[in-house]
C-alpha positions as CSV (number, residue, x, y, z in Angstrom):
1,M,-22.4,-21.7,-15.8
2,R,-21.1,-24.6,-17.9
3,R,-21.6,-22.7,-21.2
4,I,-19.6,-19.8,-19.6
5,L,-16.8,-22.3,-18.6
6,A,-16.6,-23.7,-22.1
7,L,-16.2,-20.3,-23.7
8,F,-13.7,-19.3,-21.0
9,A,-11.5,-22.3,-21.6
10,V,-11.1,-21.2,-25.3
11,S,-10.4,-17.6,-24.3
12,V,-7.7,-18.6,-21.9
13,L,-5.9,-20.7,-24.6
14,L,-6.0,-17.7,-26.9
15,A,-4.7,-15.5,-24.1
16,M,-1.9,-17.9,-23.3
17,T,-0.6,-17.8,-26.8
18,G,-0.9,-14.0,-27.2
19,C,1.2,-11.1,-26.2
20,A,2.5,-11.4,-22.6
21,S,3.5,-7.8,-22.0
22,H,1.2,-5.1,-20.6
23,V,1.7,-1.3,-20.4
24,P,-1.0,0.4,-18.4
25,S,-2.5,3.8,-19.4
26,S,-1.3,7.0,-17.8
27,P,-2.9,8.8,-14.8
28,P,-4.2,12.3,-15.2
29,S,-0.8,13.9,-14.8
30,G,0.9,11.7,-17.4
31,G,4.2,10.0,-17.1
32,K,3.0,6.6,-15.8
33,I,5.1,3.7,-17.1
34,S,4.6,0.0,-16.3
35,A,7.5,-2.4,-16.2
36,P,7.6,-4.9,-19.1
37,R,6.5,-8.3,-17.7
38,T,6.2,-11.9,-19.0
39,Y,3.5,-13.8,-17.1
40,D,3.7,-17.4,-16.1
41,P,0.7,-19.0,-18.0
42,K,-0.3,-20.8,-14.8
43,T,-0.9,-17.5,-13.0
44,K,-1.7,-15.1,-15.8
45,P,-4.6,-12.6,-15.1
46,Y,-7.8,-13.2,-17.2
47,T,-11.2,-11.6,-17.6
48,V,-14.6,-13.3,-17.7
49,L,-17.9,-11.4,-18.0
50,G,-16.2,-8.1,-17.4
51,R,-14.4,-9.2,-14.2
52,T,-10.7,-9.6,-14.1
53,Y,-9.2,-12.4,-12.0
54,Y,-5.7,-12.3,-10.6
55,P,-4.4,-15.9,-9.8
56,L,-2.2,-16.4,-6.8
57,Q,1.5,-16.5,-7.6
58,S,1.9,-19.3,-5.1
59,A,-0.6,-21.8,-3.5
60,A,1.6,-22.3,-0.4
61,G,-0.6,-22.4,2.7
62,Y,-3.8,-22.2,0.8
63,D,-6.9,-23.5,2.6
64,E,-10.5,-22.7,1.7
65,V,-14.0,-23.8,2.6
66,G,-17.0,-23.3,0.3
67,L,-19.3,-24.9,-2.2
68,A,-18.2,-27.1,-5.0
69,S,-20.2,-28.1,-8.1
70,W,-19.2,-30.4,-11.0
71,Y,-19.2,-30.4,-14.8
72,G,-19.3,-33.4,-17.2
73,S,-20.5,-34.5,-20.6
74,D,-21.1,-31.1,-22.1
75,F,-17.4,-30.4,-21.9
76,H,-15.9,-33.9,-22.3
77,G,-13.2,-33.7,-24.9
78,N,-12.9,-29.9,-24.8
79,K,-9.7,-28.0,-24.0
80,T,-9.1,-27.0,-20.4
81,A,-7.4,-23.7,-19.3
82,D,-4.0,-25.5,-19.2
83,G,-4.3,-26.6,-22.8
84,R,-5.0,-30.3,-22.1
85,T,-8.2,-32.2,-23.1
86,Y,-10.9,-32.4,-20.5
87,N,-11.7,-36.0,-19.4
88,M,-14.9,-36.0,-17.3
89,Y,-14.0,-39.4,-15.9
90,G,-10.6,-38.2,-14.7
91,I,-9.8,-36.6,-11.4
92,S,-9.4,-32.8,-11.8
93,A,-11.0,-29.5,-11.0
94,A,-11.4,-25.9,-12.0
95,H,-10.6,-23.0,-9.6
96,K,-10.7,-19.2,-10.3
97,T,-7.3,-18.2,-8.7
98,L,-5.2,-21.2,-7.7
99,P,-2.2,-21.6,-10.1
100,L,-2.9,-24.1,-12.8
101,G,-1.1,-27.4,-12.0
102,T,-1.6,-27.0,-8.3
103,R,-2.2,-30.3,-6.4
104,V,-5.0,-30.0,-3.8
105,R,-6.8,-32.3,-1.4
106,V,-10.6,-31.8,-1.6
107,T,-12.7,-33.0,1.3
108,N,-16.5,-33.3,1.3
109,L,-17.4,-31.9,4.7
110,E,-20.8,-33.6,4.5
111,N,-19.5,-37.2,4.4
112,D,-15.8,-36.8,5.1
113,R,-14.7,-38.3,1.8
114,S,-11.6,-36.8,0.2
115,V,-9.6,-36.9,-3.0
116,E,-6.4,-35.5,-4.3
117,L,-6.5,-33.8,-7.7
118,T,-4.9,-31.2,-10.0
119,I,-6.3,-27.8,-10.8
120,N,-6.3,-27.7,-14.6
121,D,-9.1,-25.3,-15.5
122,R,-10.7,-22.0,-14.5
123,G,-14.1,-21.5,-12.9
124,P,-16.8,-21.8,-11.6
125,F,-18.1,-18.4,-12.5
126,V,-21.2,-18.7,-10.3
127,R,-21.6,-16.6,-7.2
128,G,-21.0,-18.5,-4.0
129,R,-19.1,-21.5,-5.5
130,I,-15.3,-22.0,-5.2
131,L,-14.6,-25.2,-7.2
132,D,-15.9,-27.1,-10.2
133,L,-15.1,-30.8,-10.0
134,S,-14.7,-33.2,-12.9
135,Y,-17.4,-35.9,-12.9
136,G,-14.9,-38.5,-11.8
137,A,-13.8,-36.4,-8.8
138,A,-17.4,-35.6,-7.9
139,K,-18.3,-39.3,-8.0
140,R,-15.5,-40.1,-5.6
141,L,-16.6,-37.4,-3.2
142,G,-20.2,-38.5,-3.4
143,T,-21.5,-35.1,-4.8
144,V,-22.9,-36.2,-8.2
145,E,-26.5,-36.7,-7.1
146,R,-26.8,-33.4,-5.1
147,G,-24.7,-31.4,-7.6
148,V,-23.3,-29.0,-5.0
149,A,-21.6,-29.8,-1.7
150,K,-19.6,-28.0,1.0
151,V,-15.9,-28.8,0.7
152,R,-12.5,-27.9,2.0
153,I,-9.6,-27.3,-0.4
154,T,-6.1,-27.7,0.9
155,A,-3.1,-27.0,-1.3
156,L,-0.5,-29.7,-1.5
157,G,2.0,-28.2,-4.1
158,A,2.6,-28.5,-7.8
159,A,1.6,-31.5,-9.8
160,P,4.4,-34.1,-10.4
161,G,6.4,-33.2,-13.5
162,A,5.0,-29.7,-13.7
163,K,7.4,-27.4,-15.4
164,R,8.5,-24.2,-13.7
165,V,8.2,-21.1,-15.9
166,Q,10.6,-18.3,-15.3
167,V,9.0,-14.8,-14.9
168,V,11.1,-12.2,-16.6
169,K,11.5,-9.0,-14.7
170,S,12.8,-5.6,-15.9
171,A,16.2,-4.4,-14.7
172,I,14.8,-0.9,-14.4
173,K,13.8,0.2,-10.9
174,Y,10.2,1.2,-10.5
175,Y,8.3,3.0,-7.7
176,H,4.9,1.6,-7.0
177,V,2.1,3.6,-5.3
178,R,-0.1,1.3,-3.2
179,V,-3.3,2.5,-1.7
180,G,-4.2,-0.5,0.5
181,A,-4.2,-4.3,1.1
182,F,-7.5,-6.1,1.7
183,A,-8.4,-9.5,3.0
184,V,-11.8,-9.3,1.2
185,R,-11.6,-9.3,-2.6
186,D,-14.8,-7.2,-3.0
187,N,-13.2,-4.3,-1.0
188,A,-10.1,-4.4,-3.2
189,E,-12.3,-4.2,-6.3
190,R,-14.3,-1.3,-5.0
191,T,-11.1,0.6,-4.4
192,H,-9.7,-0.4,-7.8
193,R,-12.9,1.0,-9.5
194,R,-12.5,4.3,-7.6
195,L,-9.0,4.7,-9.0
196,V,-10.0,3.9,-12.5
197,A,-12.9,6.3,-12.3
198,A,-10.4,9.0,-11.1
199,G,-8.3,8.5,-14.2
200,Y,-5.8,5.9,-13.0
201,T,-6.8,3.4,-15.7
202,G,-3.6,1.3,-15.2
203,A,-4.4,0.6,-11.6
204,V,-4.1,-3.1,-10.7
205,I,-4.9,-5.6,-8.0
206,N,-2.1,-8.0,-6.9
207,T,-3.1,-11.0,-4.9
208,V,-0.4,-12.4,-2.6
209,N,-0.1,-15.1,0.1
210,R,1.6,-13.8,3.3
211,D,2.1,-16.4,5.9
212,G,-1.0,-18.2,4.9
213,Q,-3.2,-15.0,4.7
214,I,-4.5,-14.1,1.2
215,L,-4.2,-10.3,0.6
216,H,-5.4,-8.3,-2.4
217,I,-3.1,-5.3,-2.8
218,V,-4.4,-2.3,-4.8
219,Q,-1.8,-0.4,-6.7
220,A,-2.4,3.0,-8.4
221,G,0.6,3.0,-10.6
222,S,4.3,2.3,-11.3
223,F,6.9,5.0,-12.1
224,V,10.5,5.2,-13.1
225,S,10.9,8.4,-11.2
226,R,10.4,8.6,-7.4
227,D,9.4,12.3,-7.8
228,K,6.4,11.3,-10.0
229,A,5.4,8.5,-7.6
230,E,5.5,11.0,-4.7
231,A,3.4,13.5,-6.7
232,V,0.7,10.8,-7.3
233,Q,0.9,9.7,-3.6
234,L,0.3,13.4,-2.6
235,R,-2.8,13.7,-4.8
236,L,-4.2,10.4,-3.4
237,K,-3.6,11.2,0.2
238,S,-6.9,13.0,0.6
239,Q,-8.8,9.9,-0.4
240,F,-6.3,7.2,0.7
241,P,-4.4,8.6,3.8
242,T,-2.4,5.4,4.2
243,C,-1.2,5.1,0.6
244,Y,2.5,4.4,0.4
245,I,5.4,3.8,-2.1
246,V,7.4,0.6,-2.5
247,S,10.2,-0.1,-5.0
């Protein structure tokens, strides 16, 4: 897992300095166009081991319980996903989908110790784990010896001094065909794979926070013409009866 995290930190840095626009492929009928978009580096989607992760656009109301591990000397001095140098003795952590720069309170539910820290890296990419603590944070929480502990993550906001990055949106009006919203990420990914297999290779998953509930919205495509969007919606109705159009 730690080797994967090290490789990932480098890949994120390269991605953050690369092209920020993305134009999805066309569905079987053609004519699919995606709006030009500039991603905030703190929430830019990324891919590790063939799986694409879509960070939350906001951490407001975020609260999660799960297993946390920690990483130390193998990565001390390496670059983190936010471009800074990893200090194993500092107080920080890696998370797969919280925006980089988010301040959180992490509570060890096994001994009730807690620490406030900043999310500055991505990971852990190990099934069943939700957080990778720095050695310094793990020591404060009393998890160094055991290696893994059950914790609660509560979002507090952006780190002091964090810069806000403006997301540039196109002035063109687009019609988006959505096939469903899922509370469970795996269900959203199964639906996404079905769309891609059917030829909608530009299908995406957008993760949002609605009144404290995390939802994964699966979208088949975006169109400049409502007629084209309705044509796609009609074709998808047999498999996804509740699919709908938003603009």
